[in-house]
DRENDO-103166 format. One record per residue (C-alpha): x, y, z; chain; residue in one letter. Coordinates in nm, 3 decimals. Example, Ala and Ser with C-alpha at 12.3 -4.5 7.8 and 13.67 -1.06 7.14 Angstrom:
BEGIN
px|py|pz|mol|type
1.230|-0.450|0.780|A|A
1.367|-0.106|0.714|A|S
***
This chain:
BEGIN
px|py|pz|mol|type
1.347|-5.959|-1.573|A|M
1.179|-5.620|-1.534|A|R
0.816|-5.593|-1.432|A|L
0.537|-5.414|-1.621|A|L
0.191|-5.354|-1.475|A|L
-0.057|-5.394|-1.761|A|A
-0.346|-5.257|-1.552|A|N
-0.223|-4.993|-1.304|A|P
-0.585|-4.915|-1.214|A|A
-0.586|-5.242|-1.024|A|G
-0.387|-5.069|-0.748|A|L
-0.718|-4.927|-0.629|A|W
-0.774|-5.270|-0.476|A|A
-0.526|-5.171|-0.203|A|L
-0.812|-4.972|-0.049|A|L
-0.934|-5.305|0.084|A|A
-0.652|-5.297|0.341|A|I
-0.777|-4.991|0.537|A|P
-1.132|-5.126|0.503|A|A
-1.030|-5.452|0.672|A|V
-0.849|-5.260|0.947|A|L
-1.154|-5.040|1.013|A|V
-1.376|-5.349|1.043|A|I
-1.142|-5.504|1.299|A|H
-1.122|-5.177|1.491|A|F
-1.500|-5.173|1.524|A|L
-1.531|-5.529|1.650|A|Q
-1.597|-5.543|2.025|A|E
-1.422|-5.817|2.224|A|R
-1.664|-6.078|2.367|A|S
-1.657|-6.099|2.748|A|R
-1.732|-6.404|2.967|A|R
-1.961|-6.329|3.263|A|L
-2.010|-6.572|3.553|A|R
-2.345|-6.567|3.735|A|V
-2.471|-6.778|4.017|A|S
-2.810|-6.866|3.872|A|T
-2.996|-6.827|3.543|A|L
-3.344|-6.726|3.663|A|F
-3.228|-6.367|3.726|A|L
-3.147|-6.321|3.354|A|L
-3.515|-6.327|3.269|A|E
-3.562|-5.991|3.451|A|R
-3.265|-5.819|3.280|A|V
-3.388|-5.585|3.004|A|R
-3.175|-5.552|2.684|A|P
-2.962|-5.241|2.704|A|E
-2.821|-5.055|2.402|A|S
-2.450|-4.966|2.426|A|T
-2.467|-4.698|2.151|A|G
-2.335|-4.914|1.864|A|G
-1.987|-5.028|1.776|A|A
-1.694|-4.834|1.914|A|K
-1.331|-4.805|1.810|A|F
-1.132|-5.042|2.023|A|E
-0.767|-5.140|2.031|A|R
-0.670|-5.334|1.717|A|L
-0.644|-5.695|1.818|A|R
-0.391|-5.929|1.664|A|N
-0.575|-6.227|1.516|A|S
-0.536|-6.490|1.249|A|V
-0.844|-6.373|1.047|A|P
-0.699|-6.020|1.031|A|L
-0.374|-6.136|0.875|A|W
-0.548|-6.377|0.640|A|L
-0.777|-6.100|0.514|A|Q
-0.486|-5.855|0.464|A|L
-0.292|-6.120|0.273|A|L
-0.597|-6.187|0.053|A|A
-0.624|-5.811|-0.029|A|A
-0.257|-5.796|-0.130|A|L
-0.276|-6.105|-0.351|A|I
-0.600|-5.979|-0.512|A|L
-0.430|-5.646|-0.593|A|T
-0.141|-5.834|-0.751|A|W
-0.385|-6.024|-0.973|A|L
-0.580|-5.712|-1.074|A|L
-0.274|-5.510|-1.187|A|V
-0.198|-5.793|-1.434|A|E
0.180|-5.813|-1.386|A|P
0.384|-5.904|-1.691|A|R
0.756|-5.977|-1.704|A|W
0.958|-5.805|-1.978|A|I
1.168|-6.044|-2.183|A|K
1.543|-5.993|-2.156|A|E
1.587|-6.002|-2.535|A|D
1.295|-5.769|-2.616|A|S
1.362|-5.469|-2.843|A|R
1.146|-5.190|-2.979|A|Q
1.176|-4.876|-3.195|A|T
0.991|-4.560|-3.098|A|V
0.976|-4.286|-3.363|A|V
0.845|-3.945|-3.257|A|V
0.749|-3.711|-3.543|A|V
0.702|-3.348|-3.438|A|L
0.460|-3.124|-3.625|A|D
0.674|-2.834|-3.753|A|S
0.374|-2.599|-3.784|A|S
0.439|-2.270|-3.605|A|V
0.117|-2.309|-3.404|A|S
0.305|-2.574|-3.199|A|M
0.508|-2.291|-3.044|A|E
0.203|-2.193|-2.835|A|A
0.197|-2.536|-2.663|A|F
0.565|-2.631|-2.656|A|K
0.601|-2.661|-2.277|A|E
0.280|-2.859|-2.206|A|P
0.361|-3.079|-2.506|A|T
0.704|-3.157|-2.359|A|R
0.554|-3.262|-2.026|A|E
0.296|-3.486|-2.195|A|L
0.552|-3.634|-2.433|A|L
0.799|-3.710|-2.150|A|A
0.525|-3.889|-1.955|A|E
0.422|-4.106|-2.249|A|K
0.777|-4.190|-2.354|A|L
0.872|-4.293|-2.000|A|R
0.588|-4.543|-2.017|A|G
0.718|-4.675|-2.349|A|W
1.071|-4.704|-2.213|A|S
0.938|-4.968|-1.969|A|R
0.771|-5.174|-2.242|A|A
1.092|-5.347|-2.361|A|A
1.441|-5.425|-2.238|A|A
1.599|-5.203|-2.508|A|R
1.448|-4.908|-2.693|A|T
1.584|-4.730|-2.999|A|E
1.461|-4.370|-3.012|A|W
1.419|-4.150|-3.321|A|H
1.306|-3.787|-3.314|A|L
1.203|-3.635|-3.649|A|L
1.008|-3.330|-3.761|A|E
0.771|-3.279|-4.051|A|T
1.004|-3.018|-4.202|A|D
1.177|-3.264|-4.435|A|V
1.447|-3.009|-4.519|A|R
1.585|-3.049|-4.167|A|K
1.802|-3.343|-4.051|A|P
1.695|-3.598|-3.791|A|T
1.680|-3.434|-3.449|A|L
1.796|-3.740|-3.251|A|Y
1.876|-4.108|-3.292|A|T
1.998|-4.316|-3.000|A|G
1.918|-4.529|-2.697|A|A
1.864|-4.252|-2.438|A|E
1.527|-4.102|-2.358|A|L
1.704|-3.799|-2.211|A|A
1.858|-3.737|-2.554|A|G
1.512|-3.721|-2.710|A|V
1.399|-3.458|-2.460|A|L
1.717|-3.252|-2.503|A|R
1.666|-3.250|-2.880|A|A
1.303|-3.148|-2.829|A|Y
1.414|-2.850|-2.618|A|D
1.632|-2.725|-2.904|A|G
1.365|-2.777|-3.170|A|W
1.185|-2.475|-3.319|A|K
0.874|-2.515|-3.541|A|P
0.881|-2.272|-3.836|A|V
0.649|-2.402|-4.110|A|L
0.301|-2.297|-4.209|A|G
0.015|-2.538|-4.264|A|T
0.141|-2.853|-4.438|A|H
0.085|-3.227|-4.463|A|R
0.300|-3.458|-4.244|A|P
0.267|-3.759|-4.476|A|D
0.628|-3.770|-4.600|A|E
0.780|-3.754|-4.251|A|A
0.534|-4.015|-4.120|A|L
0.629|-4.249|-4.404|A|Q
0.995|-4.210|-4.310|A|V
0.906|-4.283|-3.946|A|G
0.707|-4.592|-4.040|A|S
1.007|-4.720|-4.233|A|G
1.226|-4.691|-3.922|A|L
0.993|-4.903|-3.707|A|V
1.090|-5.263|-3.746|A|K
0.911|-5.564|-3.592|A|E
0.812|-5.392|-3.266|A|H
0.757|-5.026|-3.196|A|G
0.540|-4.728|-3.278|A|I
0.528|-4.397|-3.468|A|V
0.394|-4.110|-3.254|A|I
0.283|-3.794|-3.433|A|F
0.299|-3.497|-3.194|A|V
0.072|-3.213|-3.303|A|T
-0.173|-2.960|-3.155|A|D
-0.499|-3.046|-3.330|A|R
-0.694|-3.335|-3.473|A|K
-0.549|-3.483|-3.789|A|V
-0.609|-3.787|-4.009|A|D
-0.311|-4.021|-4.013|A|V
-0.241|-4.380|-4.115|A|A
-0.382|-4.659|-3.900|A|A
-0.043|-4.752|-3.755|A|G
0.039|-4.402|-3.628|A|V
-0.053|-4.280|-3.279|A|A
-0.141|-3.914|-3.225|A|V
-0.046|-3.706|-2.921|A|L
-0.166|-3.349|-2.872|A|S
-0.151|-3.104|-2.582|A|A
-0.327|-2.834|-2.783|A|G
-0.635|-2.651|-2.670|A|E
-0.856|-2.374|-2.799|A|E
-0.707|-2.034|-2.713|A|I
-0.788|-1.674|-2.796|A|E
-0.553|-1.506|-3.045|A|N
-0.531|-1.168|-3.215|A|V
-0.262|-1.103|-3.476|A|G
-0.149|-0.922|-3.788|A|W
-0.295|-1.086|-4.099|A|A
-0.153|-0.894|-4.398|A|G
0.054|-0.592|-4.503|A|V
0.095|-0.360|-4.800|A|E
0.357|-0.086|-4.842|A|T
0.381|0.181|-5.113|A|T
0.612|0.477|-5.166|A|L
0.447|0.817|-5.125|A|V
0.660|0.952|-5.412|A|K
0.770|0.666|-5.638|A|P
1.112|0.717|-5.786|A|G
1.219|0.959|-5.512|A|V
1.508|0.824|-5.306|A|A
1.394|0.980|-4.975|A|D
1.020|0.922|-5.013|A|S
0.794|0.839|-4.721|A|G
0.626|0.496|-4.704|A|V
0.254|0.439|-4.666|A|K
0.162|0.118|-4.491|A|W
-0.167|-0.065|-4.450|A|S
-0.213|-0.376|-4.236|A|V
-0.493|-0.614|-4.143|A|L
-0.544|-0.734|-3.786|A|V
-0.777|-1.024|-3.703|A|R
-0.944|-1.168|-3.395|A|N
-0.942|-1.546|-3.443|A|Y
-1.119|-1.625|-3.116|A|G
-1.479|-1.659|-3.000|A|K
-1.484|-1.362|-2.762|A|A
-1.428|-0.987|-2.810|A|P
-1.063|-0.891|-2.765|A|Q
-0.887|-0.564|-2.685|A|T
-0.520|-0.512|-2.768|A|R
-0.267|-0.231|-2.749|A|Q
-0.063|-0.159|-3.061|A|W
0.226|0.074|-3.144|A|W
0.505|0.139|-3.397|A|V
0.870|0.081|-3.301|A|E
1.149|0.258|-3.491|A|Q
1.520|0.196|-3.447|A|E
1.661|0.478|-3.240|A|G
1.316|0.639|-3.209|A|G
1.144|0.779|-2.902|A|T
0.901|0.591|-2.681|A|E
0.614|0.493|-2.915|A|P
0.260|0.609|-2.856|A|K
0.023|0.324|-2.779|A|R
-0.330|0.295|-2.913|A|S
-0.615|0.061|-2.821|A|S
-0.796|-0.171|-3.061|A|L
-1.109|-0.378|-2.992|A|T
-1.228|-0.652|-3.229|A|L
-1.542|-0.865|-3.222|A|A
-1.511|-1.245|-3.261|A|P
-1.387|-1.326|-3.612|A|G
-1.357|-0.957|-3.705|A|Q
-1.078|-0.826|-3.930|A|T
-0.979|-0.461|-3.895|A|G
-0.753|-0.239|-4.104|A|E
-0.491|0.005|-3.979|A|L
-0.284|0.247|-4.182|A|G
-0.009|0.503|-4.142|A|G
0.307|0.643|-4.290|A|E
0.677|0.609|-4.219|A|L
0.848|0.946|-4.250|A|P
1.134|1.004|-4.498|A|P
1.464|0.867|-4.376|A|G
1.309|0.571|-4.187|A|V
1.387|0.248|-4.372|A|D
1.264|0.000|-4.114|A|R
0.997|-0.009|-3.845|A|A
0.790|-0.272|-3.662|A|T
0.420|-0.275|-3.580|A|L
0.365|-0.443|-3.243|A|V
0.055|-0.591|-3.077|A|L
0.039|-0.656|-2.703|A|S
0.128|-1.023|-2.670|A|G
-0.075|-1.336|-2.621|A|D
0.008|-1.707|-2.609|A|Q
0.090|-1.722|-2.982|A|F
0.361|-1.466|-3.055|A|T
0.443|-1.518|-3.424|A|W
0.176|-1.276|-3.546|A|D
0.226|-1.012|-3.274|A|D
0.501|-0.828|-3.469|A|R
0.485|-0.692|-3.825|A|M
0.824|-0.569|-3.955|A|P
0.810|-0.306|-4.232|A|L
1.084|-0.241|-4.490|A|Q
1.099|0.058|-4.723|A|R
1.063|-0.106|-5.067|A|P
1.325|-0.053|-5.334|A|V
1.225|-0.199|-5.670|A|E
1.442|-0.354|-5.938|A|R
1.315|-0.142|-6.225|A|V
1.340|-0.288|-6.574|A|V
1.444|-0.002|-6.803|A|N
1.273|-0.024|-7.137|A|L
1.374|0.130|-7.472|A|A
1.116|0.152|-7.757|A|F
1.251|0.132|-8.108|A|E
0.931|0.015|-8.275|A|A
0.728|0.315|-8.392|A|G
0.473|0.128|-8.604|A|S
0.113|0.050|-8.508|A|A
0.209|-0.290|-8.362|A|P
0.478|-0.112|-8.157|A|G
0.216|0.125|-8.012|A|A
0.002|-0.173|-7.905|A|V
0.299|-0.344|-7.738|A|L
0.407|-0.020|-7.569|A|K
0.071|0.011|-7.391|A|K
0.094|-0.349|-7.274|A|M
0.450|-0.315|-7.148|A|M
0.379|0.010|-6.962|A|Q
0.091|-0.164|-6.782|A|A
0.342|-0.395|-6.610|A|L
0.469|-0.306|-6.262|A|D
0.834|-0.207|-6.228|A|G
0.885|-0.116|-6.594|A|V
1.007|0.234|-6.689|A|A
1.087|0.392|-7.023|A|V
1.462|0.456|-7.046|A|T
1.597|0.798|-7.134|A|P
1.804|0.805|-7.450|A|V
2.124|0.860|-7.249|A|T
2.075|0.548|-7.033|A|Q
2.149|0.188|-7.132|A|A
1.826|-0.014|-7.133|A|P
1.763|-0.356|-6.982|A|D
1.505|-0.443|-7.246|A|L
1.453|-0.322|-7.600|A|T
1.130|-0.334|-7.803|A|V
1.213|-0.346|-8.172|A|A
1.088|-0.483|-8.501|A|E
1.203|-0.815|-8.636|A|L
1.518|-0.785|-8.843|A|G
1.661|-0.487|-8.654|A|N
1.983|-0.558|-8.461|A|P
1.968|-0.530|-8.079|A|V
2.239|-0.560|-7.813|A|N
2.016|-0.626|-7.510|A|T
1.737|-0.859|-7.409|A|D
1.449|-0.772|-7.637|A|A
1.091|-0.821|-7.748|A|V
1.079|-0.811|-8.127|A|Q
0.756|-0.785|-8.324|A|I
0.642|-0.791|-8.683|A|L
0.612|-0.438|-8.822|A|G
0.273|-0.339|-8.962|A|G
0.247|-0.297|-9.339|A|G
-0.073|-0.097|-9.321|A|G
-0.283|-0.342|-9.526|A|E
-0.564|-0.543|-9.366|A|N
-0.471|-0.909|-9.336|A|L
-0.724|-1.192|-9.300|A|P
-0.732|-1.376|-8.967|A|L
-0.593|-1.725|-8.959|A|D
-0.858|-1.972|-8.841|A|G
-0.606|-2.229|-8.722|A|S
-0.590|-2.313|-8.353|A|Y
-0.314|-2.160|-8.140|A|T
-0.113|-2.440|-7.978|A|V
0.116|-2.370|-7.680|A|A
0.433|-2.552|-7.581|A|E
0.484|-2.662|-7.218|A|D
0.715|-2.372|-7.129|A|H
0.738|-2.152|-6.816|A|P
0.630|-1.850|-7.023|A|L
0.312|-2.013|-7.160|A|T
0.224|-2.280|-6.903|A|R
-0.133|-2.291|-6.763|A|D
-0.257|-2.014|-6.995|A|L
-0.554|-2.034|-7.234|A|N
-0.445|-1.944|-7.589|A|W
-0.743|-2.082|-7.780|A|M
-0.916|-1.744|-7.818|A|S
-0.607|-1.561|-7.954|A|L
-0.695|-1.433|-8.303|A|L
-0.405|-1.341|-8.535|A|T
-0.323|-1.320|-8.905|A|P
-0.108|-1.594|-9.048|A|R
0.231|-1.569|-8.876|A|P
0.551|-1.474|-9.053|A|M
0.778|-1.760|-9.153|A|E
1.056|-1.783|-8.892|A|L
1.347|-2.017|-8.942|A|G
1.410|-2.225|-8.625|A|L
1.764|-2.285|-8.499|A|T
1.906|-2.493|-8.218|A|D
1.910|-2.175|-8.005|A|R
1.533|-2.128|-8.028|A|D
1.259|-2.238|-7.787|A|E
0.919|-2.241|-7.963|A|P
0.638|-2.107|-7.747|A|L
0.326|-2.083|-7.968|A|L
0.228|-2.249|-8.295|A|W
-0.040|-2.164|-8.553|A|K
-0.098|-2.353|-8.875|A|G
0.235|-2.534|-8.851|A|G
0.433|-2.210|-8.812|A|R
0.590|-2.073|-8.490|A|P
0.376|-1.783|-8.367|A|L
0.612|-1.693|-8.078|A|A
0.952|-1.819|-7.974|A|L
1.238|-1.740|-7.735|A|L
1.575|-1.704|-7.907|A|R
1.908|-1.718|-7.719|A|H
2.188|-1.510|-7.877|A|D
2.526|-1.361|-7.799|A|L
2.616|-0.995|-7.850|A|T
2.936|-0.884|-8.019|A|A
3.103|-0.875|-7.676|A|T
2.992|-1.231|-7.593|A|G
2.713|-1.130|-7.354|A|T
2.418|-1.375|-7.366|A|P
2.080|-1.218|-7.445|A|V
1.727|-1.352|-7.486|A|R
1.488|-1.225|-7.750|A|R
1.114|-1.289|-7.739|A|L
0.997|-1.298|-8.102|A|L
0.628|-1.238|-8.184|A|L
0.573|-1.325|-8.550|A|A
0.240|-1.150|-8.620|A|W
0.098|-0.800|-8.654|A|D
-0.029|-0.714|-8.304|A|L
-0.239|-0.425|-8.437|A|S
-0.447|-0.666|-8.651|A|Q
-0.525|-0.916|-8.371|A|S
-0.700|-0.921|-8.035|A|N
-0.364|-0.938|-7.854|A|A
-0.421|-0.612|-7.666|A|A
-0.737|-0.761|-7.510|A|R
-0.603|-1.111|-7.456|A|H
-0.488|-1.178|-7.095|A|P
-0.260|-1.472|-7.185|A|A
-0.026|-1.254|-7.390|A|L
-0.001|-0.994|-7.114|A|L
0.081|-1.267|-6.860|A|V
0.348|-1.408|-7.092|A|M
0.506|-1.063|-7.124|A|L
0.492|-1.021|-6.746|A|H
0.668|-1.355|-6.694|A|R
0.937|-1.262|-6.943|A|Y
0.998|-0.925|-6.774|A|V
1.012|-1.097|-6.433|A|E
1.285|-1.329|-6.561|A|Q
1.484|-1.025|-6.665|A|L
1.415|-0.853|-6.333|A|R
1.540|-1.150|-6.130|A|R
1.862|-1.151|-6.332|A|A
1.941|-0.785|-6.254|A|K
2.237|-0.745|-6.023|A|R
2.152|-0.433|-5.828|A|E
2.048|-0.380|-5.463|A|P
1.678|-0.387|-5.383|A|W
1.449|-0.422|-5.080|A|A
1.104|-0.556|-5.002|A|G
0.867|-0.724|-4.758|A|N
0.854|-1.104|-4.756|A|F
0.668|-1.394|-4.597|A|E
0.861|-1.625|-4.365|A|A
1.027|-1.904|-4.564|A|G
0.939|-1.753|-4.902|A|Q
1.150|-1.864|-5.199|A|N
1.387|-1.590|-5.311|A|L
1.527|-1.591|-5.664|A|D
1.874|-1.442|-5.663|A|V
2.122|-1.451|-5.953|A|P
2.430|-1.661|-5.875|A|P
2.728|-1.468|-5.741|A|P
2.983|-1.343|-5.989|A|L
3.339|-1.465|-5.984|A|A
3.636|-1.245|-6.057|A|A
3.879|-1.372|-6.317|A|S
4.064|-1.667|-6.170|A|G
3.881|-1.647|-5.833|A|A
3.598|-1.836|-5.668|A|A
3.251|-1.674|-5.667|A|P
3.172|-1.456|-5.369|A|A
2.948|-1.638|-5.120|A|A
2.592|-1.524|-5.053|A|L
2.531|-1.486|-4.679|A|T
2.232|-1.387|-4.469|A|L
2.256|-1.151|-4.173|A|R
1.950|-1.153|-3.949|A|R
1.841|-0.863|-3.733|A|D
1.977|-1.041|-3.424|A|D
2.327|-1.022|-3.574|A|G
2.361|-1.393|-3.657|A|T
2.480|-1.502|-4.000|A|R
2.382|-1.804|-4.206|A|A
2.442|-1.943|-4.553|A|E
2.179|-1.845|-4.807|A|F
1.977|-2.150|-4.922|A|T
1.739|-1.986|-5.168|A|G
1.473|-1.895|-4.914|A|R
1.388|-1.606|-4.688|A|V
1.487|-1.694|-4.329|A|P
1.230|-1.852|-4.100|A|D
1.101|-1.634|-3.820|A|G
0.980|-1.276|-3.797|A|V
1.225|-0.984|-3.828|A|G
1.470|-0.828|-4.071|A|F
1.752|-0.965|-4.285|A|F
2.026|-0.852|-4.524|A|D
2.156|-1.066|-4.808|A|L
2.519|-0.991|-4.886|A|K
2.744|-1.092|-5.172|A|E
3.095|-1.055|-5.045|A|G
3.073|-0.728|-4.853|A|G
2.796|-0.573|-5.065|A|K
2.433|-0.576|-4.954|A|T
2.219|-0.709|-5.240|A|M
1.878|-0.743|-5.069|A|I
1.730|-0.587|-4.756|A|R
1.404|-0.730|-4.633|A|G
1.142|-0.757|-4.360|A|A
0.990|-1.096|-4.277|A|I
0.633|-1.131|-4.150|A|H
0.410|-1.424|-4.058|A|F
0.145|-1.475|-4.325|A|A
-0.023|-1.816|-4.273|A|D
-0.345|-1.715|-4.098|A|T
-0.452|-2.081|-4.073|A|R
-0.182|-2.137|-3.814|A|E
-0.306|-1.842|-3.608|A|A
-0.657|-1.989|-3.577|A|D
-0.673|-2.218|-3.272|A|F
-1.042|-2.301|-3.282|A|R
-0.957|-2.653|-3.404|A|E
-0.681|-2.714|-3.146|A|A
-0.771|-2.996|-2.905|A|A
-0.602|-3.250|-2.673|A|P
-0.568|-3.601|-2.811|A|L
-0.394|-3.919|-2.695|A|D
-0.397|-4.255|-2.874|A|T
-0.056|-4.360|-2.742|A|V
-0.146|-4.559|-2.430|A|D
-0.375|-4.802|-2.609|A|A
-0.095|-4.895|-2.847|A|R
0.153|-4.929|-2.562|A|R
-0.043|-5.215|-2.408|A|W
-0.072|-5.382|-2.746|A|E
0.306|-5.368|-2.778|A|A
0.354|-5.487|-2.419|A|A
0.164|-5.808|-2.490|A|L
0.420|-5.892|-2.759|A|K
0.727|-5.799|-2.551|A|Q
0.631|-5.949|-2.214|A|T
0.526|-6.275|-2.045|A|E
0.229|-6.320|-1.814|A|A
0.289|-6.417|-1.449|A|D
0.319|-6.801|-1.451|A|P
0.193|-6.823|-1.089|A|L
-0.146|-6.663|-1.156|A|T
-0.333|-6.987|-1.081|A|G
-0.149|-7.028|-0.751|A|L
-0.236|-6.672|-0.645|A|W
-0.605|-6.736|-0.712|A|V
-0.597|-7.048|-0.492|A|L
-0.418|-6.854|-0.217|A|L
-0.687|-6.582|-0.218|A|V
-0.959|-6.845|-0.184|A|L
-0.761|-7.021|0.088|A|G
-0.713|-6.700|0.287|A|C
-1.082|-6.612|0.270|A|L
-1.195|-6.964|0.365|A|L
-0.938|-6.981|0.645|A|G
-1.053|-6.648|0.795|A|A
-1.416|-6.757|0.779|A|W
-1.345|-7.100|0.929|A|G
-1.138|-6.954|1.210|A|W
-1.413|-6.717|1.321|A|R
-1.692|-6.975|1.294|A|S
-1.516|-7.263|1.470|A|G
-1.655|-7.421|1.799|A|P
-1.386|-7.265|2.012|A|A
-1.485|-6.914|1.896|A|R
-1.858|-6.987|1.919|A|A
-1.833|-7.031|2.297|A|S
-1.661|-6.697|2.341|A|A
-1.898|-6.453|2.507|A|G
-2.129|-6.726|2.655|A|S
-2.262|-6.699|3.003|A|I
-2.141|-6.965|3.245|A|V
-2.360|-7.039|3.540|A|A
-2.180|-7.126|3.861|A|A
-2.335|-7.330|4.136|A|R
-2.432|-7.138|4.440|A|S
***
């Protein structure tokens, strides 16, 4: 059976061994002196010899008894326990996938390896599991080798922003059977379930990083326009910080560096312009321990413009036109260009996605006092419709292709109708069954938000190249790839700025840099990815923490057996101490050093 020391601090008792040796070094050997008479001793004055001196270590029975007692006492104090041959345990390590862990990855590895080596000695067999709180990722390691856990840790890369680890910790707790532990590895204090141990190598560090970005075209609608950029930079620490910053351009000359000084907690703003012809650039801060927010990639934006055709010239049409033109990325289509969206009156035929309204008759209609009731639909969800004042809505016949959105007085006030054009192309028509010019619709925010959501649905369905700036891991709505007649759809693939390719999973890639989304060989989206979770860049709450060791000894008590000879060792210690004392105080030793008088 393997041995486990439940109290390694008891090894300090070994210091008794050099103490015993020093005492025996300092003992002076007694000498026997023969004199011819005793009356001369009365005239001898006591003479100091200057105290004890180091002498040659003398071999004696008390010395060996005392050394043996020190060894046995040390054995008792370290509380030896024997690991059972059939003992098993499960150790689940859950890694915090927050990007702030990147700043402490090496010290965390050293601390984790030390703690896991201790756990590997707590049972005869250990089953290891290494998970991360990013539940989209598979298990990093499962097996019986501690080295496999550390290898998997070396290949792990945290990429998430601030998030809760509860789901991953629940999975870990389910893996632990009768004996074992769940260890949550993080970089700051966190509240976890009672059965989970926390291990952190984090510490408070100074950090300065980019905290936000905004880009606009100098001349919107011009293909070769310059790009204005504005960024925020923040000092998250408790001391003033000075950093160098510069702009890198692909194929450009050596960038000019500028200095920036920020007070503790201060946020500064920087601005500039990318010249025409430059699609991509990167703002760079001189590095610190946390590198995710030291680079800010910039991409020249290219919008997906929704082209709008107005065919409603009545007063309600004028109201809707002002509302639609207030939306970003909406442009009125020239007569010669096919529109993406048509605004028309109800009853008029349309061949595109459309917003159709009730034409105004010119007469004043009384307002309907009935409440406006909204369906639970993506276009109307979480909006307040109670204050929308309208006349009584027009009677609209509902079909199985309609999705009611708003109701008033038992009649549909707004609905989404799905149709097919003469060529079989599916279209969606948003029908508003009241006179907008005789309501407060133009001043009601809920209606404007509903129109914005509808336009965004149309924008996401457009199949034309575009470009923008994104946050790391941001969801990216892309229409499914088209399939040629009789062929499989072209795959969507991601190409990162480092040249690697990956399958598109509906999200912007993790990390900071650039990417291209391709369908077949055609680039559909070009983008720049920046770090945006400023909570992860603030290390004022980072702190070391270790609740692992206490739980290890609790587990050891269940997996091990106490030394059955403890009572015998106690008796041996007492016997050694009594034997050493008795040997030195015996009659034969008491006469050593006496003065023997010889007859003259």
